[in-house]
N, CA, C, O and the ligand as a Tripos MOL2 file, in Angstrom:
@<TRIPOS>MOLECULE
protein
  313   311    79     0     0
PROTEIN
NO_CHARGES

@<TRIPOS>ATOM
      1 N          45.8610  179.6430  104.2380 N.3       1 MET1
      2 CA         45.0390  179.1690  105.3610 C.3       1 MET1
      3 C          45.5410  177.8190  105.8650 C.2       1 MET1
      4 O          45.6860  176.8710  105.0930 O.2       1 MET1
      5 N          45.8010  177.7440  107.1590 N.am      2 LYS2
      6 CA         46.2840  176.4870  107.7260 C.3       2 LYS2
      7 C          45.1210  175.5320  108.0010 C.2       2 LYS2
      8 O          44.0530  175.9540  108.4430 O.2       2 LYS2
      9 N          45.3360  174.2540  107.7380 N.am      3 GLU3
     10 CA         44.2940  173.2520  107.9700 C.3       3 GLU3
     11 C          44.4040  172.6390  109.3670 C.2       3 GLU3
     12 O          43.4600  172.0260  109.8650 O.2       3 GLU3
     13 N          45.5710  172.8140  109.9910 N.am      4 SER4
     14 CA         45.7350  172.3250  111.3480 C.3       4 SER4
     15 C          46.4660  173.3730  112.1810 C.2       4 SER4
     16 O          47.2350  174.1780  111.6570 O.2       4 SER4
     17 N          46.2130  173.3450  113.4830 N.am      5 CYS5
     18 CA         46.8210  174.3270  114.3650 C.3       5 CYS5
     19 C          47.7640  173.6260  115.3380 C.2       5 CYS5
     20 O          47.3830  172.6710  116.0150 O.2       5 CYS5
     21 N          48.9950  174.1160  115.3970 N.am      6 GLU6
     22 CA         49.9750  173.4440  116.2480 C.3       6 GLU6
     23 C          49.9100  173.9000  117.7020 C.2       6 GLU6
     24 O          50.5430  173.3070  118.5760 O.2       6 GLU6
     25 N          49.1470  174.9500  117.9500 N.am      7 HIS7
     26 CA         48.9710  175.3410  119.3570 C.3       7 HIS7
     27 C          47.4940  175.5630  119.6790 C.2       7 HIS7
     28 O          47.0820  176.6170  120.1650 O.2       7 HIS7
     29 N          46.7320  174.5380  119.3890 N.am      8 GLN8
     30 CA         45.2910  174.6510  119.5280 C.3       8 GLN8
     31 C          44.8590  174.8260  120.9840 C.2       8 GLN8
     32 O          43.8670  175.5010  121.2620 O.2       8 GLN8
     33 N          45.5980  174.2240  121.9050 N.am      9 ALA9
     34 CA         45.2390  174.3540  123.3200 C.3       9 ALA9
     35 C          45.3410  175.8180  123.7650 C.2       9 ALA9
     36 O          44.4760  176.3240  124.4800 O.2       9 ALA9
     37 N          46.4160  176.4840  123.3270 N.am     10 ASP10
     38 CA         46.5770  177.9070  123.6430 C.3      10 ASP10
     39 C          45.4980  178.7380  122.9770 C.2      10 ASP10
     40 O          44.9620  179.6800  123.5600 O.2      10 ASP10
     41 N          45.1930  178.3650  121.7370 N.am     11 CYS11
     42 CA         44.1680  179.0960  120.9910 C.3      11 CYS11
     43 C          42.8200  178.9620  121.6930 C.2      11 CYS11
     44 O          42.0740  179.9350  121.8040 O.2      11 CYS11
     45 N          42.5140  177.7750  122.1590 N.am     12 LEU12
     46 CA         41.2370  177.5540  122.8350 C.3      12 LEU12
     47 C          41.1530  178.4050  124.1020 C.2      12 LEU12
     48 O          40.1150  178.9990  124.3920 O.2      12 LEU12
     49 N          42.2490  178.4600  124.8500 N.am     13 LYS13
     50 CA         42.2800  179.2910  126.0640 C.3      13 LYS13
     51 C          42.0050  180.7450  125.7290 C.2      13 LYS13
     52 O          41.2520  181.4290  126.4240 O.2      13 LYS13
     53 N          42.6340  181.2100  124.6410 N.am     14 ARG14
     54 CA         42.4640  182.6070  124.2290 C.3      14 ARG14
     55 C          41.0270  182.8460  123.7650 C.2      14 ARG14
     56 O          40.4280  183.8730  124.0840 O.2      14 ARG14
     57 N          40.4860  181.9010  123.0160 N.am     15 ILE15
     58 CA         39.1060  182.0250  122.5520 C.3      15 ILE15
     59 C          38.1550  182.1370  123.7370 C.2      15 ILE15
     60 O          37.2580  182.9800  123.7520 O.2      15 ILE15
     61 N          38.3630  181.2800  124.7240 N.am     16 GLN16
     62 CA         37.4690  181.3040  125.8900 C.3      16 GLN16
     63 C          37.6310  182.5910  126.6750 C.2      16 GLN16
     64 O          36.6510  183.1210  127.1970 O.2      16 GLN16
     65 N          38.8550  183.1070  126.7700 N.am     17 ALA17
     66 CA         39.0900  184.3760  127.4610 C.3      17 ALA17
     67 C          38.3700  185.5080  126.7460 C.2      17 ALA17
     68 O          37.7770  186.3810  127.3800 O.2      17 ALA17
     69 N          38.4290  185.4850  125.4240 N.am     18 ILE18
     70 CA         37.7640  186.5280  124.6380 C.3      18 ILE18
     71 C          36.2490  186.4510  124.8060 C.2      18 ILE18
     72 O          35.5850  187.4680  125.0010 O.2      18 ILE18
     73 N          35.7170  185.2480  124.7280 N.am     19 LEU19
     74 CA         34.2650  185.0910  124.8660 C.3      19 LEU19
     75 C          33.7960  185.4330  126.2740 C.2      19 LEU19
     76 O          32.6690  185.8900  126.4660 O.2      19 LEU19
     77 N          34.6640  185.2120  127.2550 N.am     20 ASP20
     78 CA         34.3240  185.5590  128.6340 C.3      20 ASP20
     79 C          34.5630  187.0370  128.9260 C.2      20 ASP20
     80 O          34.2040  187.5350  129.9930 O.2      20 ASP20
     81 N          35.1700  187.7290  127.9700 N.am     21 GLY21
     82 CA         35.4460  189.1470  128.1660 C.3      21 GLY21
     83 C          36.6830  189.3990  129.0080 C.2      21 GLY21
     84 O          36.9010  190.5210  129.4640 O.2      21 GLY21
     85 N          37.5030  188.3650  129.2230 N.am     22 GLY22
     86 CA         38.6720  188.5070  130.0760 C.3      22 GLY22
     87 C          39.9860  188.6600  129.3220 C.2      22 GLY22
     88 O          41.0570  188.6240  129.9280 O.2      22 GLY22
     89 N          39.9120  188.8310  128.0090 N.am     23 ALA23
     90 CA         41.1400  188.9280  127.2270 C.3      23 ALA23
     91 C          41.6310  190.3700  127.1620 C.2      23 ALA23
     92 O          40.8310  191.3060  127.1390 O.2      23 ALA23
     93 N          42.9510  190.5410  127.1320 N.am     24 SER24
     94 CA         43.5320  191.8750  126.9870 C.3      24 SER24
     95 C          43.4480  192.3020  125.5220 C.2      24 SER24
     96 O          43.1720  191.4920  124.6370 O.2      24 SER24
     97 N          43.6930  193.5980  125.2870 N.am     25 GLU25
     98 CA         43.6820  194.0990  123.9050 C.3      25 GLU25
     99 C          44.7210  193.3670  123.0560 C.2      25 GLU25
    100 O          44.4690  193.0300  121.8990 O.2      25 GLU25
    101 N          45.8970  193.1270  123.6520 N.am     26 ALA26
    102 CA         46.9650  192.4420  122.9200 C.3      26 ALA26
    103 C          46.5330  191.0260  122.5360 C.2      26 ALA26
    104 O          46.8100  190.5590  121.4310 O.2      26 ALA26
    105 N          45.8570  190.3570  123.4570 N.am     27 GLU27
    106 CA         45.3770  189.0010  123.1740 C.3      27 GLU27
    107 C          44.3350  189.0060  122.0630 C.2      27 GLU27
    108 O          44.3480  188.1530  121.1760 O.2      27 GLU27
    109 N          43.4280  189.9860  122.1260 N.am     28 LYS28
    110 CA         42.3910  190.0880  121.0880 C.3      28 LYS28
    111 C          43.0160  190.3160  119.7280 C.2      28 LYS28
    112 O          42.6110  189.7130  118.7340 O.2      28 LYS28
    113 N          44.0220  191.2080  119.6940 N.am     29 GLN29
    114 CA         44.6890  191.5110  118.4310 C.3      29 GLN29
    115 C          45.4070  190.2760  117.8900 C.2      29 GLN29
    116 O          45.3240  189.9600  116.7030 O.2      29 GLN29
    117 N          46.1000  189.6000  118.7690 N.am     30 HIS30
    118 CA         46.8250  188.3910  118.3880 C.3      30 HIS30
    119 C          45.8590  187.3460  117.8400 C.2      30 HIS30
    120 O          46.1420  186.6710  116.8500 O.2      30 HIS30
    121 N          44.7220  187.2310  118.5010 N.am     31 PHE31
    122 CA         43.7090  186.2710  118.0770 C.3      31 PHE31
    123 C          43.1570  186.6160  116.6970 C.2      31 PHE31
    124 O          42.9990  185.7400  115.8470 O.2      31 PHE31
    125 N          42.8630  187.9090  116.4790 N.am     32 LYS32
    126 CA         42.3440  188.3400  115.1720 C.3      32 LYS32
    127 C          43.3280  187.9960  114.0610 C.2      32 LYS32
    128 O          42.9360  187.4930  113.0080 O.2      32 LYS32
    129 N          44.6170  188.2700  114.3030 N.am     33 ASP33
    130 CA         45.6340  187.9450  113.3020 C.3      33 ASP33
    131 C          45.6780  186.4500  113.0570 C.2      33 ASP33
    132 O          45.8550  185.9950  111.9270 O.2      33 ASP33
    133 N          45.5110  185.6870  114.1380 N.am     34 HIS34
    134 CA         45.6350  184.2380  114.0610 C.3      34 HIS34
    135 C          44.4810  183.5970  113.3010 C.2      34 HIS34
    136 O          44.7100  182.7250  112.4620 O.2      34 HIS34
    137 N          43.2520  184.0060  113.5740 N.am     35 ILE35
    138 CA         42.1350  183.3310  112.8980 C.3      35 ILE35
    139 C          42.0330  183.6970  111.4270 C.2      35 ILE35
    140 O          41.3010  183.0500  110.6790 O.2      35 ILE35
    141 N          42.7620  184.7350  110.9980 N.am     36 ASP36
    142 CA         42.8130  185.0150  109.5660 C.3      36 ASP36
    143 C          43.5270  183.9000  108.8110 C.2      36 ASP36
    144 O          43.2840  183.6880  107.6230 O.2      36 ASP36
    145 N          44.3980  183.1990  109.5020 N.am     37 ILE37
    146 CA         45.2150  182.1900  108.8150 C.3      37 ILE37
    147 C          44.9690  180.7670  109.3150 C.2      37 ILE37
    148 O          45.4780  179.8120  108.7300 O.2      37 ILE37
    149 N          44.2000  180.6180  110.3790 N.am     38 CYS38
    150 CA         44.1080  179.3210  111.0370 C.3      38 CYS38
    151 C          42.6670  178.7970  111.0120 C.2      38 CYS38
    152 O          41.8230  179.2360  111.7940 O.2      38 CYS38
    153 N          42.4030  177.8670  110.1140 N.am     39 LYS39
    154 CA         41.0360  177.3860  109.9150 C.3      39 LYS39
    155 C          40.4440  176.6720  111.1280 C.2      39 LYS39
    156 O          39.3130  176.9730  111.5110 O.2      39 LYS39
    157 N          41.1720  175.7330  111.7470 N.am     40 PRO40
    158 CA         40.5740  175.0400  112.9070 C.3      40 PRO40
    159 C          40.1840  176.0030  114.0230 C.2      40 PRO40
    160 O          39.2110  175.7700  114.7400 O.2      40 PRO40
    161 N          40.9480  177.0840  114.1680 N.am     41 CYS41
    162 CA         40.6400  178.0380  115.2310 C.3      41 CYS41
    163 C          39.4250  178.8950  114.9030 C.2      41 CYS41
    164 O          38.7030  179.3160  115.8060 O.2      41 CYS41
    165 N          39.1940  179.1570  113.6260 N.am     42 ILE42
    166 CA         37.9660  179.8480  113.2320 C.3      42 ILE42
    167 C          36.7630  178.9760  113.5790 C.2      42 ILE42
    168 O          35.7850  179.4400  114.1650 O.2      42 ILE42
    169 N          36.8590  177.6970  113.2000 N.am     43 ASP43
    170 CA         35.7710  176.7620  113.5000 C.3      43 ASP43
    171 C          35.5430  176.6680  115.0020 C.2      43 ASP43
    172 O          34.4070  176.6670  115.4750 O.2      43 ASP43
    173 N          36.6520  176.5890  115.7450 N.am     44 MET44
    174 CA         36.5680  176.4540  117.1960 C.3      44 MET44
    175 C          35.9330  177.7080  117.8080 C.2      44 MET44
    176 O          35.1260  177.6240  118.7330 O.2      44 MET44
    177 N          36.3130  178.8590  117.2750 N.am     45 TYR45
    178 CA         35.7540  180.1110  117.7680 C.3      45 TYR45
    179 C          34.2340  180.1350  117.5750 C.2      45 TYR45
    180 O          33.4960  180.4730  118.5000 O.2      45 TYR45
    181 N          33.7760  179.7810  116.3880 N.am     46 HIS46
    182 CA         32.3380  179.7930  116.1150 C.3      46 HIS46
    183 C          31.6010  178.7710  116.9790 C.2      46 HIS46
    184 O          30.4990  179.0280  117.4630 O.2      46 HIS46
    185 N          32.2280  177.6060  117.1640 N.am     47 LEU47
    186 CA         31.6140  176.5730  117.9900 C.3      47 LEU47
    187 C          31.4850  177.0490  119.4390 C.2      47 LEU47
    188 O          30.4200  176.9400  120.0460 O.2      47 LEU47
    189 N          32.5790  177.5740  119.9800 N.am     48 GLU48
    190 CA         32.5680  178.0630  121.3700 C.3      48 GLU48
    191 C          31.5640  179.2030  121.5420 C.2      48 GLU48
    192 O          30.8540  179.2740  122.5460 O.2      48 GLU48
    193 N          31.5170  180.0790  120.5670 N.am     49 LYS49
    194 CA         30.6260  181.2310  120.6300 C.3      49 LYS49
    195 C          29.1690  180.7750  120.6130 C.2      49 LYS49
    196 O          28.3350  181.2660  121.3750 O.2      49 LYS49
    197 N          28.8880  179.8310  119.7320 N.am     50 CYS50
    198 CA         27.5200  179.3320  119.6090 C.3      50 CYS50
    199 C          27.0990  178.5970  120.8730 C.2      50 CYS50
    200 O          25.9680  178.7500  121.3330 O.2      50 CYS50
    201 N          28.0060  177.7980  121.4390 N.am     51 ILE51
    202 CA         27.7050  177.0770  122.6800 C.3      51 ILE51
    203 C          27.4140  178.0680  123.7930 C.2      51 ILE51
    204 O          26.4390  177.9280  124.5320 O.2      51 ILE51
    205 N          28.2750  179.0720  123.9000 N.am     52 LYS52
    206 CA         28.1380  180.0550  124.9730 C.3      52 LYS52
    207 C          26.8040  180.8010  124.8580 C.2      52 LYS52
    208 O          26.0880  180.9780  125.8430 O.2      52 LYS52
    209 N          26.4910  181.2320  123.6360 N.am     53 GLU53
    210 CA         25.2540  181.9790  123.4290 C.3      53 GLU53
    211 C          24.0300  181.0980  123.6720 C.2      53 GLU53
    212 O          23.0240  181.5430  124.2240 O.2      53 GLU53
    213 N          24.1390  179.8470  123.2510 N.am     54 ALA54
    214 CA         23.0130  178.9270  123.4600 C.3      54 ALA54
    215 C          22.7950  178.6940  124.9540 C.2      54 ALA54
    216 O          21.6590  178.6380  125.4250 O.2      54 ALA54
    217 N          23.9070  178.5590  125.6960 N.am     55 LEU55
    218 CA         23.8040  178.3480  127.1380 C.3      55 LEU55
    219 C          23.2110  179.5630  127.8290 C.2      55 LEU55
    220 O          22.5570  179.4400  128.8640 O.2      55 LEU55
    221 N          23.4390  180.7210  127.2600 N.am     56 GLN56
    222 CA         22.8760  181.9520  127.8240 C.3      56 GLN56
    223 C          21.4630  182.2080  127.3140 C.2      56 GLN56
    224 O          20.8300  183.1980  127.6810 O.2      56 GLN56
    225 N          20.9740  181.3060  126.4640 N.am     57 GLY57
    226 CA         19.6180  181.4220  125.9550 C.3      57 GLY57
    227 C          19.4360  182.4770  124.8990 C.2      57 GLY57
    228 O          18.3140  182.8910  124.6050 O.2      57 GLY57
    229 N          20.5640  182.9250  124.3140 N.am     58 LYS58
    230 CA         20.4700  183.9900  123.3170 C.3      58 LYS58
    231 C          20.1310  183.4680  121.9300 C.2      58 LYS58
    232 O          19.6730  184.2100  121.0600 O.2      58 LYS58
    233 N          20.3670  182.1740  121.7460 N.am     59 VAL59
    234 CA         20.2740  181.6370  120.3950 C.3      59 VAL59
    235 C          19.2050  180.5520  120.3240 C.2      59 VAL59
    236 O          19.1230  179.6810  121.1890 O.2      59 VAL59
    237 N          18.4020  180.6230  119.2920 N.am     60 GLU60
    238 CA         17.4450  179.5610  119.0370 C.3      60 GLU60
    239 C          18.2100  178.3340  118.5490 C.2      60 GLU60
    240 O          19.1920  178.4450  117.8150 O.2      60 GLU60
    241 N          17.7420  177.1720  118.9690 N.am     61 LYS61
    242 CA         18.4230  175.9370  118.5770 C.3      61 LYS61
    243 C          18.4940  175.7680  117.0610 C.2      61 LYS61
    244 O          19.4300  175.1580  116.5450 O.2      61 LYS61
    245 N          17.5270  176.2960  116.3650 N.am     62 LYS62
    246 CA         17.4730  176.0780  114.9250 C.3      62 LYS62
    247 C          18.6760  176.6640  114.1770 C.2      62 LYS62
    248 O          18.9910  176.2160  113.0750 O.2      62 LYS62
    249 N          19.3400  177.6440  114.7530 N.am     63 CYS63
    250 CA         20.4880  178.2510  114.0790 C.3      63 CYS63
    251 C          21.7200  177.3610  114.1440 C.2      63 CYS63
    252 O          22.6990  177.5810  113.4310 O.2      63 CYS63
    253 N          21.6590  176.3660  114.9970 N.am     64 CYS64
    254 CA         22.8670  175.5720  115.2240 C.3      64 CYS64
    255 C          22.8930  174.2960  114.3950 C.2      64 CYS64
    256 O          21.9200  173.5420  114.3720 O.2      64 CYS64
    257 N          24.0000  174.0580  113.7210 N.am     65 PRO65
    258 CA         24.1730  172.7540  113.0580 C.3      65 PRO65
    259 C          24.1590  171.6250  114.0820 C.2      65 PRO65
    260 O          24.3520  171.8600  115.2750 O.2      65 PRO65
    261 N          23.9350  170.4190  113.6220 N.am     66 ASP66
    262 CA         23.8430  169.2570  114.5190 C.3      66 ASP66
    263 C          25.0510  169.1240  115.4330 C.2      66 ASP66
    264 O          24.9230  168.8100  116.6160 O.2      66 ASP66
    265 N          26.2310  169.3710  114.8610 N.am     67 LYS67
    266 CA         27.4730  169.2370  115.6110 C.3      67 LYS67
    267 C          27.4550  170.1580  116.8300 C.2      67 LYS67
    268 O          27.8500  169.7630  117.9270 O.2      67 LYS67
    269 N          26.9960  171.3740  116.6240 N.am     68 ILE68
    270 CA         26.9570  172.3570  117.7010 C.3      68 ILE68
    271 C          25.8800  171.9980  118.7140 C.2      68 ILE68
    272 O          26.0940  172.0970  119.9220 O.2      68 ILE68
    273 N          24.7300  171.5820  118.2180 N.am     69 ALA69
    274 CA         23.6570  171.1560  119.1190 C.3      69 ALA69
    275 C          24.1320  170.0220  120.0210 C.2      69 ALA69
    276 O          23.8160  169.9920  121.2100 O.2      69 ALA69
    277 N          24.8870  169.0950  119.4540 N.am     70 ALA70
    278 CA         25.4250  167.9740  120.2300 C.3      70 ALA70
    279 C          26.4290  168.4690  121.2670 C.2      70 ALA70
    280 O          26.4490  167.9800  122.3970 O.2      70 ALA70
    281 N          27.2470  169.4180  120.8950 N.am     71 ALA71
    282 CA         28.2410  169.9790  121.8160 C.3      71 ALA71
    283 C          27.5500  170.7010  122.9660 C.2      71 ALA71
    284 O          27.9850  170.6160  124.1140 O.2      71 ALA71
    285 N          26.4770  171.4100  122.6490 N.am     72 ILE72
    286 CA         25.7090  172.1170  123.6730 C.3      72 ILE72
    287 C          25.1020  171.1120  124.6500 C.2      72 ILE72
    288 O          25.1350  171.2860  125.8680 O.2      72 ILE72
    289 N          24.5510  170.0630  124.0630 N.am     73 GLN73
    290 CA         23.9670  169.0040  124.8780 C.3      73 GLN73
    291 C          24.9930  168.4320  125.8550 C.2      73 GLN73
    292 O          24.6990  168.2250  127.0330 O.2      73 GLN73
    293 N          26.1900  168.1840  125.3520 N.am     74 ALA74
    294 CA         27.2670  167.6330  126.1680 C.3      74 ALA74
    295 C          27.6400  168.6100  127.2880 C.2      74 ALA74
    296 O          27.9160  168.2040  128.4170 O.2      74 ALA74
    297 N          27.6430  169.8780  126.9580 N.am     75 GLU75
    298 CA         28.0020  170.9250  127.9130 C.3      75 GLU75
    299 C          26.9630  171.0070  129.0350 C.2      75 GLU75
    300 O          27.3130  171.1510  130.2070 O.2      75 GLU75
    301 N          25.7120  170.9140  128.6730 N.am     76 ILE76
    302 CA         24.6200  171.0120  129.6450 C.3      76 ILE76
    303 C          24.6010  169.8120  130.5840 C.2      76 ILE76
    304 O          24.3510  169.9540  131.7810 O.2      76 ILE76
    305 N          24.8620  168.6460  130.0410 N.am     77 THR77
    306 CA         24.7390  167.4270  130.8210 C.3      77 THR77
    307 C          26.0200  167.0690  131.5860 C.2      77 THR77
    308 O          26.0820  166.0200  132.2270 O.2      77 THR77
    309 N          27.0190  167.9160  131.5230 N.am     78 LYS78
    310 CA         28.2890  167.6600  132.2060 C.3      78 LYS78
    311 C          28.1110  167.5060  133.7110 C.2      78 LYS78
    312 O          29.0870  167.2870  134.4290 O.2      78 LYS78
    313 ZN         45.1650  178.2390  115.9240 Zn       79 ZN79
@<TRIPOS>BOND
     1     1     2 1
     2     2     3 1
     3     3     4 2
     4     3     5 am
     5     5     6 1
     6     6     7 1
     7     7     8 2
     8     7     9 am
     9     9    10 1
    10    10    11 1
    11    11    12 2
    12    11    13 am
    13    13    14 1
    14    14    15 1
    15    15    16 2
    16    15    17 am
    17    17    18 1
    18    18    19 1
    19    19    20 2
    20    19    21 am
    21    21    22 1
    22    22    23 1
    23    23    24 2
    24    23    25 am
    25    25    26 1
    26    26    27 1
    27    27    28 2
    28    27    29 am
    29    29    30 1
    30    30    31 1
    31    31    32 2
    32    31    33 am
    33    33    34 1
    34    34    35 1
    35    35    36 2
    36    35    37 am
    37    37    38 1
    38    38    39 1
    39    39    40 2
    40    39    41 am
    41    41    42 1
    42    42    43 1
    43    43    44 2
    44    43    45 am
    45    45    46 1
    46    46    47 1
    47    47    48 2
    48    47    49 am
    49    49    50 1
    50    50    51 1
    51    51    52 2
    52    51    53 am
    53    53    54 1
    54    54    55 1
    55    55    56 2
    56    55    57 am
    57    57    58 1
    58    58    59 1
    59    59    60 2
    60    59    61 am
    61    61    62 1
    62    62    63 1
    63    63    64 2
    64    63    65 am
    65    65    66 1
    66    66    67 1
    67    67    68 2
    68    67    69 am
    69    69    70 1
    70    70    71 1
    71    71    72 2
    72    71    73 am
    73    73    74 1
    74    74    75 1
    75    75    76 2
    76    75    77 am
    77    77    78 1
    78    78    79 1
    79    79    80 2
    80    79    81 am
    81    81    82 1
    82    82    83 1
    83    83    84 2
    84    83    85 am
    85    85    86 1
    86    86    87 1
    87    87    88 2
    88    87    89 am
    89    89    90 1
    90    90    91 1
    91    91    92 2
    92    91    93 am
    93    93    94 1
    94    94    95 1
    95    95    96 2
    96    95    97 am
    97    97    98 1
    98    98    99 1
    99    99   100 2
   100    99   101 am
   101   101   102 1
   102   102   103 1
   103   103   104 2
   104   103   105 am
   105   105   106 1
   106   106   107 1
   107   107   108 2
   108   107   109 am
   109   109   110 1
   110   110   111 1
   111   111   112 2
   112   111   113 am
   113   113   114 1
   114   114   115 1
   115   115   116 2
   116   115   117 am
   117   117   118 1
   118   118   119 1
   119   119   120 2
   120   119   121 am
   121   121   122 1
   122   122   123 1
   123   123   124 2
   124   123   125 am
   125   125   126 1
   126   126   127 1
   127   127   128 2
   128   127   129 am
   129   129   130 1
   130   130   131 1
   131   131   132 2
   132   131   133 am
   133   133   134 1
   134   134   135 1
   135   135   136 2
   136   135   137 am
   137   137   138 1
   138   138   139 1
   139   139   140 2
   140   139   141 am
   141   141   142 1
   142   142   143 1
   143   143   144 2
   144   143   145 am
   145   145   146 1
   146   146   147 1
   147   147   148 2
   148   147   149 am
   149   149   150 1
   150   150   151 1
   151   151   152 2
   152   151   153 am
   153   153   154 1
   154   154   155 1
   155   155   156 2
   156   155   157 am
   157   157   158 1
   158   158   159 1
   159   159   160 2
   160   159   161 am
   161   161   162 1
   162   162   163 1
   163   163   164 2
   164   163   165 am
   165   165   166 1
   166   166   167 1
   167   167   168 2
   168   167   169 am
   169   169   170 1
   170   170   171 1
   171   171   172 2
   172   171   173 am
   173   173   174 1
   174   174   175 1
   175   175   176 2
   176   175   177 am
   177   177   178 1
   178   178   179 1
   179   179   180 2
   180   179   181 am
   181   181   182 1
   182   182   183 1
   183   183   184 2
   184   183   185 am
   185   185   186 1
   186   186   187 1
   187   187   188 2
   188   187   189 am
   189   189   190 1
   190   190   191 1
   191   191   192 2
   192   191   193 am
   193   193   194 1
   194   194   195 1
   195   195   196 2
   196   195   197 am
   197   197   198 1
   198   198   199 1
   199   199   200 2
   200   199   201 am
   201   201   202 1
   202   202   203 1
   203   203   204 2
   204   203   205 am
   205   205   206 1
   206   206   207 1
   207   207   208 2
   208   207   209 am
   209   209   210 1
   210   210   211 1
   211   211   212 2
   212   211   213 am
   213   213   214 1
   214   214   215 1
   215   215   216 2
   216   215   217 am
   217   217   218 1
   218   218   219 1
   219   219   220 2
   220   219   221 am
   221   221   222 1
   222   222   223 1
   223   223   224 2
   224   223   225 am
   225   225   226 1
   226   226   227 1
   227   227   228 2
   228   227   229 am
   229   229   230 1
   230   230   231 1
   231   231   232 2
   232   231   233 am
   233   233   234 1
   234   234   235 1
   235   235   236 2
   236   235   237 am
   237   237   238 1
   238   238   239 1
   239   239   240 2
   240   239   241 am
   241   241   242 1
   242   242   243 1
   243   243   244 2
   244   243   245 am
   245   245   246 1
   246   246   247 1
   247   247   248 2
   248   247   249 am
   249   249   250 1
   250   250   251 1
   251   251   252 2
   252   251   253 am
   253   253   254 1
   254   254   255 1
   255   255   256 2
   256   255   257 am
   257   257   258 1
   258   258   259 1
   259   259   260 2
   260   259   261 am
   261   261   262 1
   262   262   263 1
   263   263   264 2
   264   263   265 am
   265   265   266 1
   266   266   267 1
   267   267   268 2
   268   267   269 am
   269   269   270 1
   270   270   271 1
   271   271   272 2
   272   271   273 am
   273   273   274 1
   274   274   275 1
   275   275   276 2
   276   275   277 am
   277   277   278 1
   278   278   279 1
   279   279   280 2
   280   279   281 am
   281   281   282 1
   282   282   283 1
   283   283   284 2
   284   283   285 am
   285   285   286 1
   286   286   287 1
   287   287   288 2
   288   287   289 am
   289   289   290 1
   290   290   291 1
   291   291   292 2
   292   291   293 am
   293   293   294 1
   294   294   295 1
   295   295   296 2
   296   295   297 am
   297   297   298 1
   298   298   299 1
   299   299   300 2
   300   299   301 am
   301   301   302 1
   302   302   303 1
   303   303   304 2
   304   303   305 am
   305   305   306 1
   306   306   307 1
   307   307   308 2
   308   307   309 am
   309   309   310 1
   310   310   311 1
   311   311   312 2
@<TRIPOS>SUBSTRUCTURE
     1 MET1         2 RESIDUE 1 A MET
     2 LYS2         6 RESIDUE 1 A LYS
     3 GLU3        10 RESIDUE 1 A GLU
     4 SER4        14 RESIDUE 1 A SER
     5 CYS5        18 RESIDUE 1 A CYS
     6 GLU6        22 RESIDUE 1 A GLU
     7 HIS7        26 RESIDUE 1 A HIS
     8 GLN8        30 RESIDUE 1 A GLN
     9 ALA9        34 RESIDUE 1 A ALA
    10 ASP10       38 RESIDUE 1 A ASP
    11 CYS11       42 RESIDUE 1 A CYS
    12 LEU12       46 RESIDUE 1 A LEU
    13 LYS13       50 RESIDUE 1 A LYS
    14 ARG14       54 RESIDUE 1 A ARG
    15 ILE15       58 RESIDUE 1 A ILE
    16 GLN16       62 RESIDUE 1 A GLN
    17 ALA17       66 RESIDUE 1 A ALA
    18 ILE18       70 RESIDUE 1 A ILE
    19 LEU19       74 RESIDUE 1 A LEU
    20 ASP20       78 RESIDUE 1 A ASP
    21 GLY21       82 RESIDUE 1 A GLY
    22 GLY22       86 RESIDUE 1 A GLY
    23 ALA23       90 RESIDUE 1 A ALA
    24 SER24       94 RESIDUE 1 A SER
    25 GLU25       98 RESIDUE 1 A GLU
    26 ALA26      102 RESIDUE 1 A ALA
    27 GLU27      106 RESIDUE 1 A GLU
    28 LYS28      110 RESIDUE 1 A LYS
    29 GLN29      114 RESIDUE 1 A GLN
    30 HIS30      118 RESIDUE 1 A HIS
    31 PHE31      122 RESIDUE 1 A PHE
    32 LYS32      126 RESIDUE 1 A LYS
    33 ASP33      130 RESIDUE 1 A ASP
    34 HIS34      134 RESIDUE 1 A HIS
    35 ILE35      138 RESIDUE 1 A ILE
    36 ASP36      142 RESIDUE 1 A ASP
    37 ILE37      146 RESIDUE 1 A ILE
    38 CYS38      150 RESIDUE 1 A CYS
    39 LYS39      154 RESIDUE 1 A LYS
    40 PRO40      158 RESIDUE 1 A PRO
    41 CYS41      162 RESIDUE 1 A CYS
    42 ILE42      166 RESIDUE 1 A ILE
    43 ASP43      170 RESIDUE 1 A ASP
    44 MET44      174 RESIDUE 1 A MET
    45 TYR45      178 RESIDUE 1 A TYR
    46 HIS46      182 RESIDUE 1 A HIS
    47 LEU47      186 RESIDUE 1 A LEU
    48 GLU48      190 RESIDUE 1 A GLU
    49 LYS49      194 RESIDUE 1 A LYS
    50 CYS50      198 RESIDUE 1 A CYS
    51 ILE51      202 RESIDUE 1 A ILE
    52 LYS52      206 RESIDUE 1 A LYS
    53 GLU53      210 RESIDUE 1 A GLU
    54 ALA54      214 RESIDUE 1 A ALA
    55 LEU55      218 RESIDUE 1 A LEU
    56 GLN56      222 RESIDUE 1 A GLN
    57 GLY57      226 RESIDUE 1 A GLY
    58 LYS58      230 RESIDUE 1 A LYS
    59 VAL59      234 RESIDUE 1 A VAL
    60 GLU60      238 RESIDUE 1 A GLU
    61 LYS61      242 RESIDUE 1 A LYS
    62 LYS62      246 RESIDUE 1 A LYS
    63 CYS63      250 RESIDUE 1 A CYS
    64 CYS64      254 RESIDUE 1 A CYS
    65 PRO65      258 RESIDUE 1 A PRO
    66 ASP66      262 RESIDUE 1 A ASP
    67 LYS67      266 RESIDUE 1 A LYS
    68 ILE68      270 RESIDUE 1 A ILE
    69 ALA69      274 RESIDUE 1 A ALA
    70 ALA70      278 RESIDUE 1 A ALA
    71 ALA71      282 RESIDUE 1 A ALA
    72 ILE72      286 RESIDUE 1 A ILE
    73 GLN73      290 RESIDUE 1 A GLN
    74 ALA74      294 RESIDUE 1 A ALA
    75 GLU75      298 RESIDUE 1 A GLU
    76 ILE76      302 RESIDUE 1 A ILE
    77 THR77      306 RESIDUE 1 A THR
    78 LYS78      310 RESIDUE 1 A LYS
    79 ZN79       313 GROUP 0 **** ****
């Protein structure tokens, strides 16, 4: 498991595409292979997913750790 990701910007783009439903099958597959080995990207995926769901009102605030709640707050107040 990698502790740092050398192409995190690309990973973030792919994560957002997947969460938006705009990723191709190849991208999804590549992403699945990648998060098996890349810890920061797993964390980023969960954070992005939680923010997105919270913004859509799907998630109760109580499920979110403080870090995520703060990120959601930042997203809303942008
Ligand atoms: Zn990565």
